[in-house]
C-alpha positions in Angstrom: 4.4 2.8 -4.7 5.2 -0.8 -4.2 7.0 -2.4 -1.4 8.9 -5.6 -2.2 9.1 -6.7 1.4 5.4 -7.5 1.4 3.7 -4.4 2.8 3.5 -0.7 3.0 4.5 1.7 5.7 4.1 0.8 9.4 2.0 3.0 11.7 5.2 4.5 13.1 6.5 5.3 9.6 3.2 6.9 8.7 3.3 9.0 11.9 6.9 10.1 11.2 6.0 11.2 7.6 2.9 13.0 8.9 5.1 14.9 11.4 7.5 15.9 8.5 4.5 17.2 6.5 3.3 19.2 9.5 6.7 20.7 10.2 7.0 21.6 6.5 3.6 23.4 6.9 5.2 25.6 9.5 7.9 26.6 7.0 5.4 27.1 4.2 3.3 29.3 6.4 6.4 31.3 7.3 7.0 32.0 3.6 9.6 29.4 2.6 9.8 28.4 -1.0 9.2 24.8 -2.3 13.0 24.6 -2.8 13.7 25.5 0.8 11.2 23.1 2.1 12.5 20.3 -0.1 16.1 20.9 1.0 15.2 21.1 4.7 13.2 17.8 4.7 15.1 15.9 2.0 12.2 15.5 -0.4 11.6 16.6 -4.0 10.3 20.0 -4.8 7.3 18.2 -6.3 6.5 16.8 -2.8 7.0 20.2 -1.2 4.6 21.7 -3.8 2.0 19.0 -3.2 2.2 19.8 0.5 1.8 23.5 -0.2 -1.3 22.9 -2.4 -2.8 20.6 0.2 -2.2 23.1 2.9 -3.8 25.9 0.9 -6.8 23.9 -0.2 -7.5 21.9 3.0 -5.5 23.4 5.8 -3.2 21.4 8.1 -5.8 18.6 8.3 -5.1 17.9 4.6 -1.5 16.9 5.6 -2.6 14.4 8.3 -2.1 10.7 7.5 -5.2 9.0 6.1 -4.0 5.6 7.4 -2.8 2.6 5.5 -3.6 2.7 1.8 -4.9 0.0 -0.5 -7.9 -2.3 -0.4 -8.8 -4.6 2.4 -8.1 -8.3 2.0 -11.3 -10.2 1.1 -10.2 -13.3 2.9 -10.2 -13.9 6.6 -7.1 -14.9 8.5 -8.3 -18.5 8.6 -8.9 -18.4 4.8 -5.4 -17.0 4.2 -3.9 -19.8 6.2 -5.9 -22.3 4.1 -4.8 -20.6 0.9 -1.1 -20.9 2.1 -1.6 -24.6 2.5 -3.2 -24.9 -1.0 -0.3 -23.0 -2.5 2.3 -25.1 -0.8 0.6 -28.3 -2.2 1.3 -27.0 -5.7 -0.8 -26.3 -8.8 -0.8 -30.0 -10.0 -3.0 -30.9 -7.0 -5.6 -28.5 -8.5 -5.4 -30.0 -12.0 -2.9 -27.6 -13.6 -0.3 -29.3 -15.9 2.8 -27.9 -14.2 4.1 -26.7 -10.9 4.0 -23.0 -11.7 1.6 -20.7 -9.8 0.5 -17.6 -11.7 -1.8 -14.9 -10.4 -4.5 -16.0 -12.8 -4.3 -19.6 -11.3 -4.4 -18.3 -7.8 -7.4 -16.1 -8.6 -9.1 -19.2 -10.0 -8.3 -21.2 -6.8 -9.5 -18.4 -4.5 -12.8 -18.3 -6.5 -13.2 -22.1 -6.4 -12.2 -22.6 -2.8 -13.5 -19.5 -1.1 -16.1 -18.1 -3.5 -14.2 -14.8 -3.6 -13.5 -12.9 -6.8 -10.2 -11.1 -7.2 -8.8 -9.2 -10.1 -5.1 -9.8 -10.9 -4.3 -6.4 -9.3 -6.2 -7.4 -6.2 -4.3 -10.6 -6.0 -1.0 -8.6 -6.1 -2.3 -6.9 -3.0 -3.3 -10.2 -1.4 0.2 -11.5 -2.0 1.7 -8.5 -0.4 -0.6 -8.7 2.6 -0.4 -12.4 3.2 
């Protein structure tokens, strides 16, 4: 799932969702159907079924949050600030023929400036983190 506001779930949101899964486990263990669990917690039956399968295969521990998802940013906070300044200066400063940043161009600048390789998918993550 992608989050247009630049990030994923906060720690509080992850904890809230974990609590919902654990409460759903109580209902599942009491014999509730996927439909009942879905209706009670306002989720799809597919989610309820996924929780049921996780509970059966891994117990309640399988429903505990695994923390934030995604890869870690390869740049330090200092490098991210420097990259922000580079991006604000514009592509023409780096020899590109127009003022349009693309993910491929940003990947090239990150490689040139910081010696760090990013795939285009990784850069999408960097954009959302930064």
